[in-house]
N, C-alpha and C positions, 0 to 999 in steps of 0.2 A: 347852506340850506338846512332847514330844520328837519327833524325826523318826520316820518309819515304820520305818526299820531298827532304831532303838533300841527302839521299842515292840515290834516283833516279837521281838527278842532277849530283852527282859525277859519277854515272855509265854512264850517257849520255855524260859527258865531256870526260871520259876515252875512250869512243867509238868514240869520235870526231863528234858527231851529234849535229846539231842545233835543236832548238824547231820546226822550220819549217819542217825539215827532219823527225822528230819524228811524227809530225802531218800528214805529207804526207803518212807515213808508216801505222800509226794506225787509221787515219781518226778522231782523237780526235782534237777538236778545240784548237788552240794555247792558247786561253784564259784559257781553262781548264787545259792545261799542266802547264801554269804559276802558276795557283792556286794550283795545286798539288805540284809542286816544292816548292812553298812558304808556304805550309801547311795552306793554306787559305780554310777552309771548308765552308765558308759562301755561296759560289756560288753553292755548291753541292745540287742537288735536293733530293738526297736520298743516303743512305749508299750503296745500290745496285749499283748505278751509279758510286759512288766513287771507290768502289772495282773493278768494271769492268774496269774503266779507268786506275786505278793504276796497275792492273794486265797486261793490254795490254802494258802500258808504260814500266813496268818492263821486260816483255818479249822482247820488242824491244831493250832495252839497256843491255840485258843479266844480269839483277840483279838476284843474287842467290835466289832460292825459300825460303830458310830458313830465309834470311834477309827480304824478302817480307812478309812472313807470320807473323812474330813477329811484324814487324813495322805496318802492316795492323791492327792487333788487337789493338795496342795502338791508332792509328789514328781513328779507328772505334768508339771508346768511345767518341769522340768529335763531332760526327755527329748525330743529332737527327733523330729518325725514322720519316719517312714521315707519314703524317696524311692520314687517309682514308677519302674520300669525305663525308662530313657531320659530321665528328668528330671534336669536339671542341679542340682548341689548349691547 
């Protein structure tokens, strides 16, 4: 199976949507959509934010829930948990 970003991009292309259209529908900034499709986790502030954006993106492009869930688990392992204010890194 491809990465979540690749799966989302393929689903978006099959549906004939541009990133601008997905952004307009989901209200997710284009930069974040590009990062998600490119599997670039460095800009994600938290795992919660990534999961939320990925789920909205998947719903917009009709990506199957089973594909989303398994790919999210793999991607989630690559995003560090957000620190609590005052917590040392």
